[in-house]
Wavefront OBJ file of the C-alpha trace (Angstrom):
o trace
v 26.002 3.086 1.008
v 26.305 -0.083 3.074
v 28.366 0.728 6.133
v 30.066 -2.650 6.684
v 30.309 -2.051 10.430
v 29.171 -5.564 11.288
v 25.835 -4.368 12.628
v 24.037 -5.921 9.651
v 25.426 -9.356 10.535
v 24.438 -9.031 14.198
v 20.876 -8.206 13.154
v 20.720 -10.961 10.504
v 21.840 -13.532 13.084
v 19.135 -12.481 15.521
v 16.643 -15.315 15.823
v 13.355 -13.429 15.653
v 13.469 -11.535 12.373
v 10.471 -11.141 10.109
v 10.940 -11.242 6.350
v 8.984 -8.850 4.146
v 8.799 -8.414 0.403
v 7.873 -4.955 -0.845
v 6.880 -4.336 -4.445
v 7.611 -1.261 -6.533
v 5.998 1.844 -4.943
v 5.153 0.077 -1.668
v 5.771 2.382 1.287
v 8.034 0.803 3.898
v 7.634 3.641 6.380
v 6.457 7.242 6.321
v 8.002 10.429 7.588
v 6.643 11.336 11.058
v 5.445 7.783 11.820
v 6.690 6.260 15.054
v 9.402 3.693 14.305
v 8.246 0.090 14.370
v 11.797 -1.179 13.984
v 14.727 -1.612 11.610
v 14.634 -2.861 8.048
v 17.753 -4.568 6.688
v 17.685 -4.619 2.896
v 18.506 -8.096 1.588
v 17.834 -7.307 -2.081
v 16.214 -4.589 -4.148
v 16.242 -0.795 -3.954
v 14.549 1.776 -1.756
v 14.300 5.518 -2.183
v 14.673 7.548 0.993
v 12.790 10.792 0.562
v 11.206 13.754 2.296
v 7.804 15.106 1.418
v 7.671 18.756 0.444
v 4.870 21.250 -0.163
v 2.652 20.871 -3.218
v 2.951 17.045 -3.223
v 6.619 17.190 -4.168
v 9.293 14.904 -2.785
v 13.039 15.295 -2.368
v 14.999 12.084 -2.838
v 17.785 11.956 -0.274
v 19.300 8.588 -1.036
v 18.815 5.336 -2.937
v 19.373 2.467 -0.518
v 20.399 -1.011 -1.641
v 21.284 -4.442 -0.235
v 23.221 -4.335 3.021
v 21.771 -1.070 4.256
v 19.759 -0.653 7.447
v 16.757 1.652 7.405
v 15.323 3.328 10.493
v 18.373 3.131 12.757
v 18.472 6.829 13.627
v 14.803 6.957 14.627
v 14.873 3.727 16.638
v 18.017 4.671 18.569
v 16.721 8.185 19.290
v 13.164 6.977 19.915
v 11.557 9.606 17.711
v 9.438 9.525 14.547
v 11.017 8.687 11.207
v 12.545 11.834 9.717
v 11.978 10.667 6.143
v 10.011 8.142 4.138
v 11.164 4.902 2.511
v 9.521 3.538 -0.638
v 10.529 0.481 -2.657
v 11.538 1.342 -6.227
v 11.884 -2.319 -7.214
v 10.895 -5.586 -5.603
v 12.733 -5.439 -2.278
v 13.288 -8.136 0.334
v 14.016 -6.983 3.882
v 14.604 -8.516 7.286
v 12.770 -6.665 10.034
v 13.595 -6.464 13.743
v 11.213 -4.628 16.053
v 12.461 -1.532 17.862
v 12.086 -3.240 21.250
v 13.954 -6.365 20.165
v 16.725 -4.277 18.621
v 17.168 -2.162 21.749
v 17.267 -5.301 23.914
v 19.812 -6.822 21.542
v 22.202 -3.875 21.614
v 21.784 -3.380 25.349
v 22.883 -6.986 25.888
v 26.423 -6.384 24.640
v 28.695 -3.312 24.668
v 30.289 -4.423 21.392
v 26.880 -4.135 19.742
v 26.552 -0.570 21.058
v 29.918 0.238 19.490
v 28.707 -1.171 16.160
v 25.662 1.105 16.308
v 27.925 4.110 16.943
v 30.200 3.097 14.041
v 27.209 2.729 11.743
v 25.837 6.156 12.664
v 29.297 7.754 12.326
v 29.702 6.178 8.906
v 26.406 7.740 7.845
v 27.586 11.138 9.062
v 30.803 10.733 7.035
v 28.778 9.862 3.930
v 26.505 12.872 4.411
v 29.484 15.186 4.839
v 31.038 13.846 1.631
v 27.738 14.352 -0.173
v 27.462 17.951 1.068
v 31.008 18.683 -0.102
v 30.258 17.256 -3.568
v 27.091 19.329 -3.842
v 28.844 22.517 -2.718
v 31.689 21.935 -5.190
v 29.154 21.712 -8.038
v 27.708 25.078 -7.036
v 31.045 26.907 -7.069
l 1 2 3 4 5 6 7 8 9 10 11 12 13 14 15 16 17 18 19 20 21 22 23 24 25 26 27 28 29 30 31 32 33 34 35 36 37 38 39 40 41 42 43 44 45 46 47 48 49 50 51 52 53 54 55 56 57 58 59 60 61 62 63 64 65 66 67 68 69 70 71 72 73 74 75 76 77 78 79 80 81 82 83 84 85 86 87 88 89 90 91 92 93 94 95 96 97 98 99 100 101 102 103 104 105 106 107 108 109 110 111 112 113 114 115 116 117 118 119 120 121 122 123 124 125 126 127 128 129 130 131 132 133 134 135 136 137
């Protein structure tokens, strides 16, 4: 569900990104960890999931190229609310939380892009909830 708000391009053009390659089953971040920063998926696939009792997990979303992981937690400065695990070899660009906050605070247009990205995610979640509720009727 890439949002195409332009935020991905702003981050990719930032000069101090770190590139990571995650292999299948590598954990990118864990639920309840403090956010280190944002991960922009360049290629590959990542499952976004929540841990449940009895070592179960609930998959919330399968993220692919063009998606940004960790935005909600970095912007709100709270622990990750879910976990992210690579399900195939995945290449990401990483920007630290501090660098990202400095970047968006440097330009009001960047702040607007963050808001658009978060609103787009809300729209997608609402659509998903409607589809699920329609299946249960």
